[in-house]
C-alpha positions as CSV (number, residue, x, y, z in Angstrom):
1,M,-8.6,-8.1,-28.6
2,T,-5.4,-9.6,-29.9
3,G,-1.8,-9.2,-28.9
4,K,0.5,-10.0,-26.0
5,Y,-2.0,-9.3,-23.2
6,A,-5.2,-10.5,-24.8
7,K,-5.7,-13.1,-22.1
8,L,-6.4,-10.3,-19.6
9,F,-9.2,-8.9,-21.6
10,E,-11.2,-12.1,-22.3
11,A,-14.6,-12.3,-20.8
12,T,-15.1,-14.6,-17.8
13,N,-17.8,-15.5,-15.2
14,I,-18.4,-15.8,-11.5
15,G,-21.4,-18.1,-11.5
16,K,-23.9,-16.6,-13.9
17,L,-22.3,-13.1,-13.6
18,Q,-20.4,-12.3,-16.8
19,L,-17.4,-10.0,-16.6
20,K,-16.0,-8.1,-19.6
21,N,-12.4,-9.0,-18.7
22,K,-10.3,-10.8,-16.1
23,I,-9.3,-7.6,-14.3
24,S,-10.6,-6.9,-10.8
25,M,-10.2,-4.1,-8.3
26,A,-9.0,-5.6,-5.1
27,P,-11.0,-4.5,-2.0
28,M,-9.3,-1.7,0.1
29,G,-11.1,-0.3,3.1
30,P,-13.3,2.7,2.1
31,I,-12.6,4.4,5.5
32,G,-13.8,8.0,5.4
33,Y,-16.1,7.4,2.4
34,A,-19.3,7.0,4.4
35,D,-21.7,9.6,5.7
36,T,-23.4,9.5,9.1
37,E,-26.2,7.4,7.6
38,G,-23.8,4.7,6.4
39,A,-24.1,5.6,2.7
40,F,-21.3,6.1,0.2
41,T,-20.3,9.8,0.0
42,Q,-19.9,11.5,-3.4
43,R,-16.1,11.1,-3.0
44,G,-16.5,7.4,-2.5
45,Q,-18.7,7.0,-5.5
46,D,-16.4,9.0,-7.7
47,Y,-13.4,6.9,-6.5
48,Y,-15.0,3.6,-7.7
49,V,-16.5,5.0,-10.9
50,E,-13.0,6.3,-11.9
51,R,-11.6,2.7,-11.8
52,A,-14.5,1.4,-13.9
53,K,-13.9,4.2,-16.4
54,G,-10.2,3.1,-16.5
55,G,-11.2,-0.3,-17.8
56,T,-11.5,-2.5,-14.7
57,G,-14.0,-5.3,-15.3
58,L,-15.0,-6.0,-11.7
59,I,-15.0,-3.6,-8.8
60,I,-14.9,-5.1,-5.3
61,T,-15.5,-2.4,-2.8
62,G,-13.6,-2.3,0.5
63,I,-15.2,-3.5,3.6
64,C,-18.7,-2.3,4.5
65,S,-20.1,-3.1,7.9
66,A,-23.1,-5.4,8.0
67,D,-24.0,-3.8,11.4
68,I,-21.9,-1.2,13.1
69,G,-23.6,-2.1,16.4
70,I,-21.9,-5.6,16.4
71,E,-18.7,-3.9,17.6
72,D,-20.1,-0.4,18.3
73,M,-18.0,1.0,15.5
74,T,-17.4,4.7,15.5
75,R,-19.5,6.6,12.9
76,P,-18.8,7.5,10.2
77,V,-16.0,5.1,9.4
78,I,-17.1,2.7,6.7
79,P,-20.4,2.3,4.7
80,C,-23.1,0.2,6.4
81,P,-26.3,-0.8,4.6
82,T,-28.3,-1.4,7.8
83,I,-28.0,2.0,9.5
84,N,-30.4,3.6,7.0
85,P,-31.2,1.3,4.1
86,F,-33.0,4.0,2.2
87,A,-30.0,6.3,2.3
88,F,-27.6,3.5,1.4
89,I,-29.7,2.4,-1.6
90,H,-30.1,6.0,-2.8
91,A,-26.3,6.6,-2.9
92,A,-25.3,3.1,-4.0
93,T,-27.8,3.0,-6.8
94,Q,-26.5,6.1,-8.5
95,M,-22.9,4.8,-8.0
96,N,-23.7,1.4,-9.5
97,E,-25.5,2.9,-12.5
98,R,-22.4,4.9,-13.3
99,V,-20.1,1.9,-12.9
100,H,-22.4,-0.2,-15.1
101,A,-22.3,2.5,-17.8
102,Y,-18.6,1.5,-18.5
103,G,-19.5,-2.2,-18.8
104,A,-18.0,-3.0,-15.4
105,K,-19.6,-5.0,-12.6
106,I,-19.5,-4.1,-8.9
107,I,-19.6,-6.3,-5.8
108,L,-20.1,-5.0,-2.2
109,Q,-17.7,-6.4,0.3
110,L,-19.4,-7.0,3.7
111,T,-17.5,-7.5,6.9
112,A,-18.8,-9.6,9.8
113,G,-16.4,-7.7,12.1
114,L,-12.8,-7.1,13.1
115,G,-12.5,-9.0,16.4
116,R,-9.1,-8.8,18.1
117,A,-7.7,-7.1,14.9
118,A,-9.7,-3.9,15.6
119,I,-7.5,-0.8,15.5
120,I,-7.9,1.2,18.7
121,G,-10.6,3.8,18.4
122,F,-12.4,2.2,15.5
123,T,-14.6,0.0,17.8
124,N,-15.9,0.4,21.3
125,K,-17.2,-3.1,21.9
126,H,-14.3,-5.6,22.1
127,I,-15.5,-9.1,21.0
128,A,-13.8,-12.2,19.5
129,P,-14.6,-15.9,19.1
130,S,-12.8,-16.5,22.4
131,E,-11.3,-14.3,25.0
132,Q,-8.1,-12.8,23.6
133,E,-6.0,-9.7,23.8
134,N,-6.1,-7.1,21.2
135,R,-3.6,-7.3,18.3
136,W,-2.4,-3.7,18.8
137,D,-2.9,-3.1,22.5
138,P,-2.4,-6.2,24.8
139,S,-4.0,-4.3,27.7
140,I,-7.4,-4.6,25.9
141,T,-9.2,-8.0,26.3
142,H,-11.8,-9.1,23.8
143,R,-14.5,-11.2,25.3
144,A,-16.0,-14.3,23.7
145,M,-19.1,-13.7,21.6
146,T,-22.4,-15.2,22.7
147,I,-24.5,-17.5,20.5
148,E,-27.1,-14.7,20.2
149,E,-24.4,-12.3,18.9
150,I,-23.1,-14.8,16.4
151,Q,-26.6,-15.5,15.1
152,N,-27.2,-11.7,14.8
153,V,-24.0,-11.4,12.7
154,I,-25.4,-14.0,10.3
155,K,-28.8,-12.3,10.2
156,K,-27.3,-8.8,9.5
157,M,-25.0,-10.2,6.8
158,A,-28.0,-11.6,4.9
159,M,-29.9,-8.4,5.4
160,S,-27.0,-6.3,4.1
161,A,-26.7,-8.6,1.1
162,A,-30.4,-8.1,0.3
163,I,-30.0,-4.3,0.6
164,A,-26.9,-4.5,-1.7
165,K,-28.9,-6.5,-4.3
166,K,-31.6,-3.8,-4.2
167,S,-29.0,-1.1,-4.6
168,G,-27.8,-2.6,-7.9
169,F,-24.7,-4.4,-6.7
170,D,-23.9,-7.5,-8.9
171,G,-23.0,-9.6,-5.9
172,V,-21.3,-9.5,-2.5
173,E,-18.0,-10.6,-1.1
174,I,-17.8,-11.8,2.5
175,H,-14.9,-10.4,4.5
176,A,-13.4,-12.6,5.6
177,V,-11.9,-15.9,6.3
178,H,-8.7,-14.0,5.7
179,E,-6.1,-11.7,7.4
180,G,-7.1,-12.7,10.9
181,Y,-10.4,-10.7,10.9
182,L,-13.4,-12.0,12.9
183,L,-14.4,-14.9,10.7
184,D,-10.8,-15.9,10.3
185,Q,-10.4,-15.9,14.1
186,F,-13.4,-18.3,14.2
187,A,-11.7,-20.5,11.5
188,I,-8.3,-20.8,13.1
189,A,-7.8,-23.0,16.2
190,F,-4.9,-20.7,17.4
191,Y,-7.6,-18.1,18.1
192,N,-10.8,-20.1,18.5
193,K,-11.0,-22.0,21.9
194,R,-14.8,-22.4,21.9
195,T,-16.4,-25.7,22.9
196,D,-19.8,-25.1,21.4
197,A,-21.1,-25.5,17.9
198,Y,-18.8,-22.7,16.7
199,G,-15.5,-24.2,18.0
200,G,-13.6,-27.4,18.0
201,S,-13.6,-29.2,14.7
202,L,-12.7,-27.5,11.4
203,E,-16.4,-27.8,10.3
204,N,-17.5,-26.1,13.6
205,R,-14.9,-23.3,13.3
206,L,-16.2,-22.6,9.8
207,R,-19.8,-22.8,10.8
208,I,-20.4,-19.1,11.1
209,S,-19.0,-18.6,7.6
210,T,-21.0,-21.4,6.0
211,E,-24.2,-20.2,7.7
212,I,-23.6,-16.7,6.4
213,V,-23.4,-17.8,2.7
214,K,-26.5,-20.1,3.1
215,A,-28.4,-17.2,4.7
216,I,-27.4,-14.8,1.8
217,K,-28.4,-17.3,-0.8
218,G,-31.7,-17.8,1.0
219,A,-32.4,-14.0,1.0
220,C,-31.0,-13.2,-2.4
221,G,-31.4,-16.3,-4.5
222,A,-29.1,-19.1,-5.5
223,D,-27.8,-17.2,-8.5
224,F,-26.7,-14.1,-6.6
225,P,-22.9,-14.3,-6.6
226,V,-21.1,-14.5,-3.2
227,S,-17.3,-14.3,-3.2
228,L,-15.2,-15.0,-0.2
229,R,-12.0,-13.2,0.8
230,Y,-9.8,-16.2,1.8
231,S,-6.3,-16.7,3.2
232,L,-5.1,-20.2,2.4
233,K,-2.2,-20.0,4.9
234,S,-1.6,-17.8,8.0
235,C,2.3,-17.5,7.6
236,M,2.7,-16.9,11.4
237,K,5.1,-18.2,13.9
238,G,3.0,-17.1,16.9
239,L,1.3,-14.2,18.4
240,R,2.5,-11.0,16.6
241,Q,5.2,-13.0,14.9
242,G,5.1,-13.2,11.1
243,A,7.2,-15.6,9.0
244,L,9.2,-14.2,6.0
245,P,9.0,-15.7,2.5
246,G,11.6,-18.5,2.3
247,E,11.9,-18.8,6.1
248,T,11.6,-22.3,7.7
249,F,9.1,-22.2,10.5
250,K,6.3,-24.1,12.2
251,E,2.9,-22.7,11.2
252,A,1.0,-21.5,14.3
253,G,-2.2,-20.7,12.4
254,K,-3.8,-22.3,9.3
255,D,-1.4,-24.4,7.3
256,I,-1.8,-25.3,3.7
257,G,-3.4,-28.7,4.4
258,E,-6.0,-27.3,6.6
259,G,-6.5,-24.4,4.2
260,I,-7.3,-26.8,1.4
261,E,-9.9,-28.6,3.5
262,A,-11.4,-25.4,4.7
263,A,-11.7,-24.2,1.1
264,K,-13.6,-27.3,0.1
265,I,-16.0,-26.9,3.0
266,L,-16.7,-23.3,2.1
267,V,-17.2,-23.9,-1.6
268,A,-19.5,-26.7,-0.8
269,A,-21.6,-24.4,1.4
270,G,-22.2,-22.1,-1.6
271,Y,-19.3,-19.6,-2.1
272,D,-19.0,-18.8,-5.8
273,A,-15.4,-17.5,-5.9
274,L,-12.4,-17.4,-3.6
275,N,-10.4,-14.1,-3.5
276,V,-7.1,-15.6,-2.3
277,D,-4.1,-14.3,-0.3
278,A,-2.2,-15.4,2.8
279,G,-1.5,-14.0,6.2
280,T,-3.1,-12.7,9.4
281,Y,-2.7,-9.6,11.5
282,D,0.1,-11.4,13.3
283,S,1.9,-11.6,9.9
284,W,0.4,-8.5,8.5
285,Y,3.0,-7.8,5.8
286,W,1.6,-10.9,3.9
287,N,-1.8,-9.3,3.5
288,H,-0.4,-5.8,2.5
289,P,2.9,-6.7,0.8
290,P,5.6,-4.0,1.2
291,M,8.3,-3.4,-1.4
292,Y,10.6,-5.8,0.5
293,F,8.8,-8.8,-1.2
294,G,10.7,-7.7,-4.4
295,E,9.0,-8.4,-7.7
296,G,5.6,-9.4,-6.4
297,G,3.3,-12.3,-7.2
298,M,3.6,-13.7,-3.7
299,Y,0.2,-15.4,-3.7
300,R,0.6,-17.3,-7.0
301,E,1.7,-20.4,-5.2
302,F,-1.5,-20.4,-3.1
303,G,-3.8,-19.8,-6.0
304,R,-2.1,-22.6,-7.9
305,I,-2.7,-25.0,-5.0
306,L,-6.4,-24.1,-4.6
307,K,-7.1,-24.4,-8.3
308,K,-6.3,-28.1,-8.0
309,H,-8.9,-28.6,-5.2
310,V,-11.9,-26.3,-5.9
311,K,-13.9,-25.6,-9.1
312,V,-14.9,-22.0,-8.4
313,P,-13.0,-19.0,-9.9
314,I,-9.9,-17.9,-8.1
315,I,-9.3,-14.2,-7.8
316,L,-5.7,-13.3,-7.1
317,A,-4.0,-10.1,-6.0
318,G,-0.5,-9.6,-4.5
319,R,1.4,-7.1,-6.5
320,M,0.5,-8.6,-9.9
321,D,1.1,-5.3,-11.7
322,D,3.5,-6.9,-14.2
323,P,1.2,-7.8,-17.1
324,D,3.5,-10.6,-18.2
325,M,3.2,-12.1,-14.8
326,A,-0.6,-11.6,-14.8
327,C,-1.0,-13.4,-18.1
328,E,1.2,-16.3,-16.9
329,A,-1.0,-16.6,-13.7
330,I,-4.3,-16.8,-15.5
331,G,-5.3,-20.4,-15.9
332,D,-2.3,-21.5,-13.8
333,S,-2.8,-19.7,-10.5
334,C,-6.1,-17.8,-11.0
335,D,-9.0,-17.0,-13.2
336,I,-9.2,-13.2,-12.4
337,V,-6.2,-10.9,-11.6
338,S,-6.9,-8.4,-8.9
339,Y,-5.2,-5.0,-8.4
340,G,-5.5,-2.9,-5.3
341,R,-2.8,-0.3,-5.0
342,P,-1.9,-0.3,-8.7
343,L,-5.4,1.0,-9.4
344,L,-4.9,3.8,-6.8
345,S,-1.7,5.0,-8.4
346,D,-3.2,4.7,-11.9
347,P,-6.9,4.0,-12.3
348,Y,-6.4,3.7,-16.1
349,Y,-3.9,0.9,-15.7
350,P,-6.2,-1.7,-17.6
351,E,-6.8,0.7,-20.5
352,K,-3.2,1.6,-20.8
353,I,-2.3,-2.1,-20.9
354,R,-5.0,-2.8,-23.5
355,E,-3.6,0.1,-25.7
356,G,0.0,-1.0,-25.3
357,R,1.1,2.1,-23.3
358,L,3.0,0.4,-20.6
359,D,5.5,3.2,-20.4
360,E,2.7,5.5,-19.3
361,V,1.5,3.4,-16.4
362,R,2.2,5.3,-13.1
363,P,3.6,2.6,-10.8
364,C,2.7,1.8,-7.2
365,L,5.7,1.9,-4.9
366,S,4.2,-0.5,-2.4
367,C,5.0,2.2,0.2
368,H,1.6,2.3,1.9
369,D,2.2,5.9,2.8
370,G,-1.0,7.1,1.1
371,C,-3.2,4.1,1.4
372,M,-3.1,1.7,4.4
373,G,-0.6,3.8,6.2
374,H,-2.8,6.9,5.9
375,I,-6.2,5.7,6.9
376,G,-5.8,7.2,10.4
377,E,-5.5,10.6,8.9
378,G,-8.0,10.5,6.0
379,P,-9.7,8.4,3.3
380,V,-7.6,5.9,1.3
381,C,-5.5,7.8,-1.2
382,C,-2.1,7.3,-2.9
383,A,1.4,8.6,-2.4
384,V,2.1,9.0,-6.1
385,N,-1.4,10.0,-7.2
386,P,-2.6,13.1,-5.3
387,V,-6.0,12.9,-7.0
388,C,-6.9,9.4,-5.7
389,G,-10.1,9.7,-3.7
390,R,-10.5,13.3,-4.7
391,E,-11.2,12.7,-8.4
392,K,-13.8,15.4,-9.0
393,I,-12.6,18.0,-6.5
394,Y,-8.8,18.0,-7.0
395,G,-8.1,17.4,-10.6
396,I,-6.0,19.5,-13.0
397,E,-7.7,22.4,-14.7
398,P,-6.4,24.2,-17.8
399,A,-4.7,27.5,-17.2
400,L,-6.5,30.6,-18.5
401,I,-3.4,32.7,-18.9
402,E,-0.2,31.6,-20.6
403,K,2.8,31.7,-18.3
404,K,6.5,30.7,-18.3
405,I,7.4,28.5,-15.4
406,L,11.1,28.2,-14.4
407,I,11.9,25.1,-12.2
408,V,15.3,24.6,-10.7
409,G,15.9,21.0,-9.6
410,G,15.0,17.7,-11.3
411,G,14.1,15.7,-8.3
412,L,10.6,14.3,-7.6
413,A,9.1,17.7,-6.5
414,G,10.6,19.5,-9.5
415,M,9.4,16.9,-11.9
416,E,5.8,16.9,-10.5
417,V,5.6,20.7,-10.7
418,A,6.8,20.4,-14.3
419,R,4.3,17.7,-15.2
420,V,1.3,19.4,-13.7
421,S,2.2,22.8,-15.0
422,A,2.7,21.4,-18.5
423,E,-0.6,19.6,-18.3
424,R,-2.3,22.9,-17.4
425,G,-0.8,24.4,-20.6
426,Y,2.0,26.5,-19.2
427,K,5.4,26.7,-20.9
428,V,7.9,24.9,-18.6
429,M,11.7,25.1,-18.4
430,L,13.4,22.8,-16.0
431,Y,17.1,23.0,-15.1
432,E,19.0,20.3,-13.3
433,K,22.7,20.7,-12.3
434,S,23.5,17.0,-12.6
435,G,23.4,14.8,-15.7
436,K,20.3,12.9,-14.6
437,M,16.8,13.5,-13.4
438,G,15.6,12.0,-10.2
439,G,17.5,13.5,-7.2
440,H,17.7,11.2,-4.2
441,L,15.3,8.7,-6.0
442,I,18.3,7.6,-8.1
443,A,20.2,6.2,-5.1
444,G,17.1,5.2,-3.2
445,G,16.0,3.0,-6.2
446,V,19.3,1.0,-6.3
447,P,18.3,-2.0,-4.1
448,S,16.4,-4.7,-5.9
449,F,13.4,-4.3,-3.6
450,K,13.1,-0.7,-4.8
451,I,12.4,-1.5,-8.4
452,N,9.2,0.5,-8.4
453,D,11.1,3.6,-7.4
454,R,13.1,3.2,-10.6
455,K,9.8,2.7,-12.5
456,L,8.4,5.9,-11.1
457,L,11.5,7.9,-12.2
458,A,11.1,6.4,-15.7
459,W,7.4,7.3,-15.7
460,Y,8.2,11.0,-14.9
461,V,10.9,11.2,-17.6
462,R,8.4,9.8,-20.1
463,Q,5.6,12.1,-19.0
464,L,7.8,15.2,-19.3
465,E,8.9,14.0,-22.8
466,L,5.2,13.5,-23.9
467,L,4.3,17.0,-22.5
468,G,7.1,18.7,-24.2
469,V,8.8,20.1,-21.1
470,K,12.2,21.7,-21.9
471,I,14.9,20.1,-19.7
472,K,18.4,21.3,-19.4
473,L,20.8,18.8,-17.7
474,N,24.2,19.7,-16.4
475,T,23.1,23.2,-15.9
476,A,23.6,24.9,-12.6
477,M,21.4,28.0,-11.9
478,D,22.2,31.0,-9.7
479,K,20.4,34.2,-8.9
480,S,21.6,36.1,-12.0
481,A,20.8,33.2,-14.3
482,I,17.3,33.0,-12.9
483,V,16.7,36.7,-13.3
484,K,17.8,36.6,-17.0
485,K,15.1,34.0,-17.8
486,R,12.3,36.4,-17.1
487,A,9.9,33.7,-15.9
488,D,6.4,34.4,-14.7
489,V,6.8,31.9,-11.8
490,V,10.0,30.5,-10.3
491,V,10.0,27.2,-8.5
492,I,13.1,26.2,-6.4
493,A,13.4,22.4,-5.9
494,T,17.1,22.0,-5.1
495,G,16.6,19.1,-2.7
496,S,18.6,18.3,0.4
497,K,22.1,17.3,1.5
498,P,23.1,14.5,3.8
499,I,23.9,15.5,7.4
500,T,27.5,14.7,8.2
501,M,29.4,14.2,11.5
502,D,33.0,14.8,12.3
503,F,34.9,11.8,13.7
504,G,38.3,12.9,12.7
505,K,40.4,11.8,9.7
506,D,41.5,8.4,10.8
507,K,38.9,6.8,8.5
508,E,36.8,8.1,5.6
509,I,33.1,8.0,6.4
510,I,30.9,7.7,3.3
511,T,27.2,8.5,2.8
512,A,24.5,6.0,2.0
513,S,24.1,7.5,-1.4
514,E,27.8,7.0,-2.2
515,A,27.5,3.4,-1.1
516,L,24.3,2.8,-3.1
517,L,25.6,4.4,-6.3
518,G,29.0,2.7,-6.1
519,K,30.9,5.9,-5.8
520,K,32.9,4.6,-2.9
521,R,34.1,1.1,-2.2
522,V,32.2,-0.8,0.5
523,G,34.1,-3.5,2.5
524,Q,32.9,-6.7,4.1
525,K,32.3,-5.4,7.6
526,V,30.1,-2.4,7.6
527,V,28.9,-0.1,10.4
528,I,26.0,2.2,9.6
529,I,25.6,5.3,11.8
530,G,21.8,5.9,11.8
531,G,18.9,3.5,11.9
532,G,16.3,5.5,10.1
533,L,14.7,4.3,6.9
534,V,17.7,5.1,4.7
535,G,20.2,3.5,7.1
536,C,18.1,0.4,7.5
537,E,17.3,-0.1,3.8
538,T,21.0,0.4,2.9
539,G,21.9,-2.1,5.6
540,L,19.4,-4.6,4.3
541,W,20.7,-4.2,0.7
542,L,24.3,-4.7,1.9
543,A,23.4,-7.7,4.0
544,Q,21.6,-9.3,1.1
545,Q,24.9,-9.1,-0.7
546,G,26.6,-11.1,2.1
547,R,28.2,-8.2,4.0
548,E,28.3,-8.2,7.8
549,V,26.3,-5.2,8.8
550,T,25.9,-3.4,12.1
551,I,23.5,-0.4,12.6
552,V,23.9,2.0,15.5
553,E,20.8,4.1,16.3
554,M,20.5,6.7,19.0
555,M,16.7,6.3,19.4
556,D,15.1,3.4,21.1
557,D,13.9,1.9,17.9
558,I,14.7,1.8,14.2
559,C,12.9,4.0,11.7
560,G,11.2,6.0,14.5
561,G,9.3,2.9,15.7
562,P,6.2,1.1,14.4
563,H,4.1,4.3,14.4
564,A,6.4,6.5,12.4
565,M,5.8,4.6,9.1
566,P,3.2,2.2,7.8
567,F,3.3,-0.7,10.2
568,M,3.5,-3.6,7.7
569,N,6.6,-2.0,6.2
570,Y,8.2,-1.5,9.6
571,D,7.4,-5.0,10.7
572,M,8.8,-6.7,7.5
573,L,11.9,-4.5,7.4
574,K,12.6,-5.3,11.1
575,D,12.1,-9.1,10.4
576,E,14.2,-8.9,7.2
577,L,17.1,-7.2,9.0
578,A,17.0,-10.0,11.7
579,F,16.7,-12.7,9.1
580,H,19.8,-11.4,7.3
581,K,21.7,-11.2,10.6
582,V,22.0,-7.4,10.7
583,K,23.1,-6.4,14.2
584,I,21.3,-3.4,15.6
585,F,22.4,-1.3,18.6
586,K,19.5,0.9,19.8
587,S,19.7,3.8,22.3
588,S,23.4,3.8,21.3
589,K,25.9,6.5,20.2
590,V,29.0,6.4,18.2
591,T,31.8,8.2,20.0
592,A,34.8,7.6,17.8
593,V,35.9,6.1,14.5
594,S,39.3,4.6,14.0
595,K,41.0,2.8,11.1
596,K,39.9,-0.6,12.4
597,D,36.8,0.0,14.5
598,V,33.9,2.1,15.7
599,A,33.6,3.0,19.4
600,V,30.0,2.9,20.7
601,I,28.3,3.7,24.0
602,A,25.4,1.2,24.2
603,P,23.0,0.3,27.0
604,E,25.2,-2.7,27.8
605,G,28.3,-0.4,28.1
606,K,31.2,0.7,25.9
607,I,31.9,-1.5,22.9
608,K,34.0,-1.5,19.8
609,I,32.8,-2.8,16.5
610,E,35.2,-3.8,13.8
611,A,34.6,-2.0,10.5
612,D,36.1,-1.9,7.0
613,T,33.5,0.7,6.0
614,V,31.6,3.3,8.0
615,I,28.4,4.8,6.4
616,I,26.6,7.8,7.8
617,A,22.8,7.9,7.4
618,V,21.6,10.3,10.1
619,G,19.3,12.3,7.8
620,Y,19.2,15.2,5.4
621,K,19.0,18.9,5.7
622,P,17.3,21.3,3.2
623,D,19.6,22.8,0.5
624,D,17.7,26.1,0.3
625,S,20.5,28.6,-0.3
626,L,19.3,29.4,-3.8
627,Y,15.8,30.0,-2.6
628,Q,17.0,32.3,0.2
629,S,19.0,34.3,-2.4
630,V,16.1,35.0,-4.7
631,K,12.9,34.9,-2.6
632,D,12.9,38.6,-1.7
633,T,14.4,40.0,-4.9
634,L,12.4,38.6,-7.8
635,K,9.2,40.5,-8.7
636,V,7.3,37.2,-9.5
637,P,6.0,34.4,-7.3
638,V,8.8,32.2,-6.0
639,Y,8.0,28.8,-4.5
640,N,10.3,26.5,-2.4
641,I,9.2,22.9,-2.6
642,G,10.3,19.4,-1.9
643,D,13.3,18.7,0.4
644,S,14.6,22.2,-0.1
645,R,11.6,23.4,1.9
646,N,11.1,20.5,4.3
647,V,12.8,17.1,4.2
648,H,10.1,14.5,4.0
649,N,9.1,11.4,2.1
650,I,8.2,10.7,-1.5
651,M,4.5,11.2,-0.8
652,Y,4.8,14.8,0.5
653,A,7.3,15.7,-2.2
654,I,4.7,14.8,-4.8
655,W,1.6,16.1,-2.9
656,D,3.1,19.5,-2.1
657,A,4.4,19.9,-5.6
658,Y,1.0,19.0,-7.0
659,E,-0.8,21.5,-4.8
660,I,1.6,24.3,-5.9
661,A,1.3,23.5,-9.6
662,R,-2.4,23.0,-9.5
663,E,-3.1,26.4,-7.9
664,M,-0.4,28.3,-9.7
């Protein structure tokens, strides 16, 4: 291949394993893709094959347990070769044969365990290198592992690798001296307080990891590739305290100096590649970067450092979905570029890049709503791609009968119905009362950290153009206008309106959308009524511009608390607000707004906050009046979707719209 992105499509090697290009699928936990025998389900197989079909050169599966008995892991959670090796081989062989048909290679990622990072309910035996409280529930204490248990882990990792080789996998990756999982807990002195051969010096703390690779090489041969998921730096200030990019802090975990020395020891022991990132479960947003990191590429610095000190290939992820950035990184920061969430949102990302169809790449939002934030409810999936993880059972089928579909509303839900309906072969007419498509996504995409929201909107506009959807902007529809169109199906997607509150006329109160879109002037001292996601993101955006921001929230935590949204997003947003000196009053209520200040009843008593601008962000309510006027009078199916049915997030706007259009 020649052209701007040719570097991405050059062949490369991990040891003697040749890859057709420098594009890898980053490991993401295949929770829910295992049957009771520990084998990959058909859905799991199709999920990986689809990414190979899309042009990815190297598939690295998410974590598979070497032995669920190590921590008494609940079944079925993740694949495990040692429960029933025959069943595992049977399923994995057919998956790997299909992956290989596309010229791709596939590596099985094996986990030694979760340790104190175990999510409650996933494991029933609580172990760790040393006695320590659980990351999520401090009331749970993990006991120190015995020597016999450690040696069993090493044995089962080698056994699992041998089964993987027999199943047709092209190598294995060890999970992980990264993210604060069990092997990383051994490696970091902050967690490891042992005084035996597996604690103390750096060499001792890495002993379990070095003995694992030696055992695998002994079982599978010196040429069988073994990669290591590796965090160079912990980026943590202390227990459950992450450090933001650019923040000055004292490293409590593994610093760069120790990370370099550890990498040298691990490579010398036999690891053939390092799959590099940063962070631990105490700084979790580093391992699963939310949108608040901005443009991405946050691991490039760490890859660049390691390339100077080790001679094995460096695999690098970290929101590298800008192909210009990826090409710059190759040779400088890495040898292979790895994509996790971007391949969930668009499994054909590599092929679209190769063909020069960048405007057709469906972007990842870094929202975690469908992937890491959803694993408690079901297998890994994607907020913007409802087919992810359901490739063969939930795709779009051509319509058998021609129909005219009338859609009122050009927000996300309306655009998704239009896209899917047009792909099925229906004739689609979409009417939007404003001059732009996108609805609330337009205002929500204003902050610099929401760049991918803007990319998603651009993707939808391009898709509807390619599909020939007829769009009428600046066209309001009412009942009579809808009747006159004589459509076979009517879809109402009129969105929602911000909830307002009456505090008198002394001072104008503006909405978050008005502030974000520049429709109303915003002063230096800002009070935001409402600490949900919209209020907090608007507050962060204003604080980043140098405004003095105060958020007043009635509930006892912002954004509904750490369990109301993906935790890594919540945790980083909380830390970013603190870093930018946004004042937050929780369990507090605004009682009055005057020209100069805002009166608040807070836990500490009655206070007044000086304010040039007051923004209200207490939520939205469905704008369903049009639906109510037509639902019982039209003689054709009428659907109410998106916020006009139920105010929710981007994921459910898209998913619900996809379901309606797919089954229409």
